C-alpha positions as CSV (number, residue, x, y, z in Angstrom):
1,M,3.1,26.6,-6.1
2,L,4.9,23.7,-4.5
3,S,4.3,22.4,-0.9
4,M,5.8,19.8,1.4
5,A,5.0,18.7,5.0
6,C,7.6,17.6,7.4
7,K,5.3,14.8,8.6
8,D,5.4,13.3,5.0
9,V,9.0,12.4,5.5
10,G,8.5,10.7,8.8
11,Y,8.8,13.5,11.4
12,Q,6.1,14.2,14.0
13,C,6.2,17.9,13.1
14,G,3.6,20.3,11.9
15,F,5.9,22.3,9.6
16,T,4.7,22.9,6.0
17,A,6.7,24.8,3.4
18,E,5.4,26.4,0.2
19,A,7.3,28.0,-2.6
20,E,7.1,28.9,-6.3
21,S,10.1,26.8,-7.2
22,E,11.8,23.6,-6.1
23,P,15.1,25.3,-5.1
24,E,13.2,27.9,-3.1
25,L,11.2,25.1,-1.4
26,M,14.3,23.0,-0.6
27,K,16.0,26.1,0.9
28,K,13.1,26.6,3.3
29,V,13.0,22.9,4.2
30,M,16.7,22.7,4.9
31,E,16.6,25.9,7.0
32,H,13.7,24.4,9.1
33,A,15.5,21.0,9.4
34,K,18.6,22.7,10.7
35,K,16.8,25.0,13.1
36,D,14.1,22.7,14.5
37,H,15.5,19.2,14.0
38,G,19.2,19.9,14.6
39,M,20.3,18.6,11.2
40,K,23.6,19.5,9.7
41,D,24.6,20.0,6.0
42,S,26.1,16.5,6.0
43,D,22.7,15.1,6.9
44,F,21.3,16.2,3.5
45,T,22.5,13.2,1.6
46,P,21.3,12.5,-1.9
47,E,18.9,9.9,-0.5
48,M,17.5,12.4,2.0
49,V,17.1,15.1,-0.7
50,A,15.3,12.5,-2.9
51,K,13.0,11.5,-0.1
52,V,12.0,15.1,0.5
53,K,11.5,15.8,-3.2
54,S,9.4,12.6,-3.5
55,V,6.7,14.2,-1.1
56,V,6.6,17.6,-2.8
57,K,3.0,18.4,-4.0
58,K,1.8,21.0,-6.5
59,V,-0.9,23.1,-4.9
């Protein structure tokens, strides 16, 4: 199981996502970021994706 917390990438947000795979986790994170932080697809640059992936933990 993989997990990441929004606060770990610098947002003051209590959101945490868990998933069995990285693609599934990234989908949840991106959906949350769009819905709750007003992000657009163009905001998910390679640097942003790398930042998110760098804080993913195995739980």
